N, C-alpha and C positions, 0 to 999 in steps of 0.2 A: 539221783539215787545211787548210793554206794554199793549196794548189793543187786544192782540191776541184772546181772547175769543170771541170777536165780529165777528171773521171771521169763527166762527163755524156754519155750517148749517146741517140739516138732509137730507137724501136722497130723501125725499118726497118734498123738497122745489122746487119751480118752477125755471126755468132758469131765468126768469125775476127778481125774488127776489134775486137770487144768484148774478146776475150782479149788481143789486142795492146795495147789500152788499159789493161787490168789490168796488164799486164806494165810498161808505160811509166810509169804513174802511181805504181806501187809500193804500191798497196793491193790488197785481196783481192776488191773488187767494183767494179762500175760502177753508176751510177744511170740507169735508163731513165726518160726524161721526154719530155713533149710539147713543142709549139713555145713554150708559155708557161712551161716548166720545172716543170710539175706532175708530181709523182712518179707514175709508172705502175707501177714495181716496181724490184726490184734483181736484179743478176746476179753471182753469184760464180763463181770457177773451178769450185767444186763443182757449182753449178747447170748450168754448161755441159757438165761431164763427164757428168752424169746425163742431160742432153738428148742428147748424143751416143750414150750407151748406149741410149736409147729409139728411136734411128734417124734423129735429125736429123743434118745435116751442117754443116760450117763455113760453108757459103753460106747456110744458113737464117737467119731473123730472130732477133735478140736477144729480141724481144718474145714469140717463141714459147717461149723457154727460161726467161724471167725468172720470179722469184718475185713474185707479183702482190699479196701482202698482207704487205709487210714491216713490221716494227716500227720506229717512228720517234719522235724526240724533237721536242718544240716548241721554238720559238726562245726562249721565256721560261723554259725549264727551266734550273736552274743546273747547274754542272758537276758538282757532287756527285750530283745526281739522275740525270744522264746516265751517270756512271760506275757508279752503282748499277744501272741498267737493264742496262748492258753485262755487269756481273758476273752478274746474275741470269739473263740469257739466254745467257751464254756466248759472246757475240760480240765480235769486234774492231773492227767498224765500225757506225756507227748514223747513218742519214740524219737531218738536221735540216730540218723543214719549218715554214712558217708556218700561220696558221689556215685558209688556202686550199689547203694541201697543196703549196704552191710550195717547191721545194728552196732552202734558204738556207745550207746547210752540210753537212759530213760530218765527224763526230766519229770519232776513231780512238784505239785504246789508246796509241798513240805520243804523241798530244796530251797525255796525262796524265803521261807519263814526262818531258816537258820542260815544266816549269811556266813560263809567261810572267812576265817581270819586271814588277812593278808600279812605277809612278812615284810613288805616294803615300807620304808620310812617316808613320812611326809614332812617337808621343810616349808614353813609358812613365813614369808618375809614380811615381818610386822614392825619394822624398825623406822619406817618413813615418817616425815614430818607432817604429812597431810596438808601441805601449804595451800592447796587450792580449796580447802574447806577450812581456812584459818579462823573464821568466825565461830566454828564449831569445835576446832581442835586446839584451841588456845590452852584448855585445861585438861582435855581428854585426848588420848591418842586415837587416831582414826579407827584402828581395829576394834576400839572399845566403844565406838558410837552405838547407841541403841537403834537398831533397825527392827521394827516390830516390837516383840516382846523381849528381845535379849540383845546383847552386844553382836555386832556384825562378825567378829571372830568366832564367837560361840556357834553361830549358824554355820560357818564354814567348817569348823571342826566336826560339828554333828553330821554334816554331809559325807564327810570321809569316814566317820565311825559307823554310820549306818551301812557303809559298803565294806566293812570288815577291817579297815585300817586302824591300828592301835597305838603305833609308835610315831610320835611327833617331836619336831624341833621348831621352837619359835625363835626367829632371828629378831632380837628386840634392841631398841636404842632409845627412842624418844618415849619418856614417861613409862619406861619399861616396868616400873614397880607396880602400875595399875594392872598390867597384863598379868604379871607374876602372882599378884595378890588374888586375882580372880580365878586363875586356872590352877596355880600351885603345881603339884606334880601330876595332875590330871586324874587322880584316883577317884575324885568324886564323879567324873564322867565315865569311868571305866577304861581310861586310856593311860598312856605313859607319856608325859610332857617333860622335855628338857629344853634348856634355853642356849641359844648362841648369842652371847651378849657383845654387841658392836661397841667398841670404845670410839669409833669415828664411823661416819657413814661409808658403807662399803658397796652400795649399789645393789642391783637386783640379783646378782650372782656372787659378789665378793664374799658374803657371809658363809658361803659353803666352805671357804677355806678354814673356818673355825670349827668344823665338825671334828670331834675328839678322835675319831677313828675312821679309816676309810670303809665305806659300805661295801658289803659283799655282793651286793645286786643293785638294780635300778632304784633310784629315789624318785619322789614326786616333789616338784617344787611349784608353789603357787603364791601369787600375791595375796595380801591380806585384805584387799578392798574389792574382791569379787563375789558376787552372788551368782550362783549357777546350779542347774540341776544336771550337770554333766555326769556321765557314767565313768567315774575316775578308774575303776578296776579294769574296765574294758580298754581304756586309753593305755594303762600299763601293759596289759596283755598283748595289745597290738604292737606296742613298742618291742616287747621281748620277741614276739613272733617275727617281727621285721628284720631283726638283727641290727638295728640302728644304734648308734651311739647316743644320739640325742633326738628327741621328739618334741616338737613345739605345737601346742594347741593353737589353732588358727580358726578365724571366722570371717565371714564376708561383712564388709562395711560399705555402706552407700553414702554418697554425698551428692547432693543436688546443687548444681550451678544455678544461682537465682537469676541469670540472665540469659538472653538468647546468645548462643555461641556462633560466631560467624566463621565459616570455613572459606578462607580466600587464597588466591594464588596471584602473585604479582599485581595486587590491587584489585583483582577482579573477584567478586563474590561467587562462590561456587555453591554454597548451601548455608542455610541458617537452622540451627537445631535449637529449639525453644527449651530452655531450662533442662538441659540433659542431666541425666543421673550417672555418676561415675562409681564404679565398683572396685574395691581394693580387698586384697587379703591381708588381714592384720593379725598380730599376735594377740592371743587371748589372756596372756599372763600366766599360763599354766604350761609345765614342762615335765617330761620324764628324761632323766639323765642316767646313763650307765657310768660305772666307776671311771672308764677311760676318759670321758668328758670332764669329770671332776679333776683329773690330774692337770688340766690346763688352766685352772683357776688359781691366779696368783695369791700369795699369802698377804693378808692384812693391808690390801689397798683397794681402792674403788674399782669395781669391775661390773659392767652390766651384762645382762643376759644376751642382748644382741651382739655384743663383742665376743661372747663365747661361741656363739653360733657362727659368727664370721670367721673365727679362728678354725673352728672345726671344718667348715667348708673349704677354707684355704689349705688345709692339711689333707683334704680328700677323704676325710672320715664321713661315714654314712649318716646323714641326718634326715629327718622326714617331718611331714605335717600331719596333724590329726584334726579332722574337721570338727568344730564345736557347732552343732546346729540347734541345740535346745536353748533353753532360758540361760541368759548370760547378761550380767549387768556390772559394768565397771563403776564403782561409786567414786568418782574423781571430783565431780563438781556438785554445787548445791542442788541443781536441778535433778542430778542422778540420785542424790540422797533422799530427796522428797519423793522421787518415783519409787525407790526401794521401799519406803514406808507405805506408800499406797498399794503396792503390789504384794507385799510380804505375806499378808494372811491368805491370799488366794494361792500363791505359789509354794509356800512353805508350811502352811498349817498342818 
């Protein structure tokens, strides 16, 4: 809520003034604070009504009618966490406080209905051959394969657009004309789309050298074959807050050995583990890069994202991992494509 400071009152404020403030600010509660803005309680119109029914009058103090143990969010809680709390508790407002209990904001349901526009550019790597799906991509580039009711790439773009991202570059090569014909300049979807046209295959990072001007801030880079419900805005915000030069989205990958694994020493069996599960941390194909990282991408030659991160690490530049724990599906093989179509309506309806 942009004007949340107007919802702050002191405990000595009269109930009449508190109700007038609720009416003027346009929210359903005021925040009762001390001189240091430490939250003492909240007062809703319902709290005031119940206080009047108990015998208080409009001249009595708001502090006598307030709810003294309100639920609050912390300043470092992401928007998804705050929305989840509001849904779980059935409330329309949620005070935001710092570690000392000082009020630093007031989240309202209306804040989530009007998504703030993000300034960061999204680059989608859509130039691959889709060779693992060659029976489907002979005539159609993989990003344009229909998953559910629309092309895969359109679902990816909608996911970013719904979170406030408006500026996109598509790195294109294989059958690029189909992608460009469908999206054009993006105005049909309320976004701005430009194209990085690869004359040769440049890998998962090389196309970044085709950007016409250096970005002023971080950019979001993603592969064009991913279906996910990730909070992209939170990933960017965490990247900025960390001070990292590059962030790699990662997730856990499990692989079960289909045999009993024998642990032995010098020919003597020490243990047998039946069909153990091995766990690995793998790249999710989503990245946030600051301008300093882009300076290391060579011009007009094949360059993969793992090589970029290896270079950054070798030079001692700060990199970080961002855990992707929600829905995520890499459509690389035919079974993945079939699964995506089966799950699409449930996940993306």
